[in-house]
MILOTOR-140451 format. One record per residue (C-alpha): residue number from 1; chain; x, y, z negated. Coordinates in steps of 0.001 Angstrom, whole numbers, padded with zeros to 6 digits. Each point is the difference from the previous one (the first is absolute). Example, Ala and Ser with C-alpha at 12.3 -4.5 7.8 and 13.67 -1.06 7.14 Angstrom:
<sites>
SITE, 1, A, 012300, -004500, -007800
SITE, 2, A, 001370, 003440, 000660
</sites>
This chain:
<sites>
SITE, 1, A, -004221, -019244, 005900
SITE, 2, A, 000672, 003584, -000593
SITE, 3, A, -002948, 002300, -000643
SITE, 4, A, -000663, 002840, 002435
SITE, 5, A, 001315, 003473, -000768
SITE, 6, A, -003590, 001301, -000139
SITE, 7, A, -000842, -002454, -002727
SITE, 8, A, 003256, 000545, -001933
SITE, 9, A, -000560, 003779, 000020
SITE, 10, A, -003599, -000409, -001142
SITE, 11, A, 001185, -002113, -002859
SITE, 12, A, 002624, 002589, -001012
SITE, 13, A, -002640, 002816, 000102
SITE, 14, A, -002275, -002072, -002273
SITE, 15, A, 002725, -000806, -002448
SITE, 16, A, 000984, 003690, -000299
SITE, 17, A, -003582, 001124, -000611
SITE, 18, A, -000410, -002842, -002446
SITE, 19, A, 002955, 001344, -001940
SITE, 20, A, -001588, 003422, -000286
SITE, 21, A, 002060, 001455, 002826
SITE, 22, A, -000765, 001364, 003407
SITE, 23, A, 000882, -001298, 003455
SITE, 24, A, -000661, 001226, 003541
SITE, 25, A, 000851, -001480, 003407
SITE, 26, A, 001651, 002983, 001718
SITE, 27, A, 000646, -001860, 003231
SITE, 28, A, -001509, -003232, 001064
SITE, 29, A, 002247, -002141, 002170
SITE, 30, A, -000172, -003391, 001681
SITE, 31, A, -002604, -002267, -001737
SITE, 32, A, 002017, -003202, 000333
SITE, 33, A, 003602, 000948, -000722
SITE, 34, A, 000734, 003687, -000291
SITE, 35, A, 002864, 001111, -002259
SITE, 36, A, -001148, 001625, -003303
SITE, 37, A, 001546, 003151, -001545
SITE, 38, A, -001189, 001090, -003438
SITE, 39, A, 000239, 003520, -001350
SITE, 40, A, -000211, 000013, -003757
SITE, 41, A, -000761, 003195, -001787
SITE, 42, A, 000621, 000238, -003806
SITE, 43, A, -002002, 002097, -002397
SITE, 44, A, 002903, 002408, -000472
SITE, 45, A, 000506, 000707, 003741
SITE, 46, A, 002573, -002626, 000845
SITE, 47, A, -000380, -001699, 003356
SITE, 48, A, 001543, -003368, 001149
SITE, 49, A, -000156, -001582, 003438
SITE, 50, A, 000021, -003753, 000257
SITE, 51, A, 000422, -001880, 003332
SITE, 52, A, 000483, -003534, 001195
SITE, 53, A, 003127, -001549, -001563
SITE, 54, A, 002804, -001089, 002389
SITE, 55, A, -000333, -003493, 001371
SITE, 56, A, 002899, -001200, -002241
SITE, 57, A, -002232, 000606, -003032
SITE, 58, A, -002588, -002669, 001016
SITE, 59, A, -000085, -003224, -001860
SITE, 60, A, -000063, -003145, 002220
SITE, 61, A, -001946, -001839, -002758
SITE, 62, A, -002833, 002552, 000222
SITE, 63, A, 000082, 001498, 003572
SITE, 64, A, -003531, 001330, -000191
SITE, 65, A, 000676, 002601, -002714
SITE, 66, A, 000266, 003728, 000900
SITE, 67, A, 003110, 001547, -001596
SITE, 68, A, 000603, 003725, -000245
SITE, 69, A, 003035, 002217, -000623
SITE, 70, A, 000144, 003434, -001469
SITE, 71, A, 000976, 002192, 002944
SITE, 72, A, 000208, 003362, -001741
SITE, 73, A, -001336, 001915, -002989
SITE, 74, A, -000409, 003669, -000630
SITE, 75, A, -001966, 002705, -001741
SITE, 76, A, -000923, 001395, 003472
SITE, 77, A, -002045, -002309, 002206
SITE, 78, A, 000179, 002182, 003094
SITE, 79, A, 003330, -001656, 001078
SITE, 80, A, -001907, -003318, 000252
SITE, 81, A, -002404, 001318, 002504
SITE, 82, A, 002723, 000483, 002582
SITE, 83, A, 001327, -003502, -000700
SITE, 84, A, -003363, -001561, 000387
SITE, 85, A, -000454, 001849, 003276
SITE, 86, A, 003260, -001482, 001333
SITE, 87, A, -001214, -003433, -001135
SITE, 88, A, -003285, 000491, 001829
SITE, 89, A, 001870, 000926, 003224
SITE, 90, A, 002207, -003083, -000327
SITE, 91, A, -003001, -002306, -000877
SITE, 92, A, -003493, 001440, 000490
SITE, 93, A, -001544, -003055, -001717
SITE, 94, A, 001188, 000942, -003510
SITE, 95, A, -002224, 000478, -003042
SITE, 96, A, 000489, 002759, -002459
SITE, 97, A, -001660, -000338, -003436
SITE, 98, A, 000195, 002710, -002672
SITE, 99, A, -000466, -001032, -003564
SITE, 100, A, -000065, 001424, -003550
SITE, 101, A, 000618, -003195, -001855
SITE, 102, A, -001963, 000660, -003135
SITE, 103, A, 000920, -002343, -002887
SITE, 104, A, 001877, -002605, 002022
SITE, 105, A, 003552, 000814, 001071
SITE, 106, A, 000592, 000001, 003845
SITE, 107, A, 002460, -002903, -000515
SITE, 108, A, -003030, -002194, -001141
SITE, 109, A, -002064, 001066, 003040
SITE, 110, A, 002771, -000613, 002578
SITE, 111, A, 002765, -002654, 000012
SITE, 112, A, 002913, 002464, -000102
SITE, 113, A, 003513, -001398, 000794
SITE, 114, A, 002896, 001838, -001492
SITE, 115, A, 002987, 001030, 002190
</sites>
């Protein structure tokens, strides 16, 4: 049984704070099954946007895991605002979580699939 998005996001926020980082829910989406987008801000100003990985990335042996893909990275996060607005228009139930990971790399907080 897959956990709700609300519970999964809460666990992510706790893990980030536990690692000495910061996390905030920018947009709360559908409690049960909203798609999650994560904005990761580094200490030197770099910004990365992670979103749901394509369906081909999912493992049939573990279908309940949430996989993410790096959608884009930049030193200027303003471009991501426009992208997230488009995503919200397409699917108003999305979640947006912004994190500064602290001591744990983002790849350990999210299951990131490479291209």
